[in-house]
N, C-alpha and C positions, 0 to 999 in steps of 0.2 A: 720694548722692555720700559721706556721712560711713561708710555701711558699705564703701564702696571703699578710701575712705582709710585706715579698720580692715585692711580685708584687706591693703592695700598694706605698712601698717607691722607688722602681722603676719608676712609673709612677709619683708619685710627685718630683722625681727628675729632670725628663723630662720637668715637667711643669714649674719648675722653670726658665728654661731657656728661656729668651726674647724672642730668635730668632724663637722659637717655634711657637710663635704668628704671625709670617710673612704668609701674604695672601697665598704665595707659599707654605708652609706647612699645610696647611689648614688641610688635608687629616691626616696627622700624629698628630697633636693637637686632632681631632676626635678619633682615636685610642688610645691615651694616656687618653684622659677623659673617654672613654669607659671602658679601662683598669683599672683606678684608681675605677670606679663607681662598676665595678665588683667586685674588692677586696674589696671594703668596703661593698657590699652587702654580699660577702660570709662571711666575717669577722663577720658580724652582725650575720649571722644565725648560725656559730659556737658559736657566746657568747649566743645566745638564747637557743641552744640546751644544753649548758654547764650550762647555769642558771637552767634548767627544770632538769636535771640529779640528782639521788640520790647522795648524800655529798656534792653538789656544796653550795660554801659560798655566 
């Protein structure tokens, strides 16, 4: 879970760079968006798994 949080934070930090939205960096922007989506999806799966585990509150 920590790894996913770190990946998400890294992607969101990159997405905060206004230069990333320049046309010449479109591939990098796409990769960052994919990394962000992947991390969010992974975190959601972990959270859903934890919610269904015994002893989870």
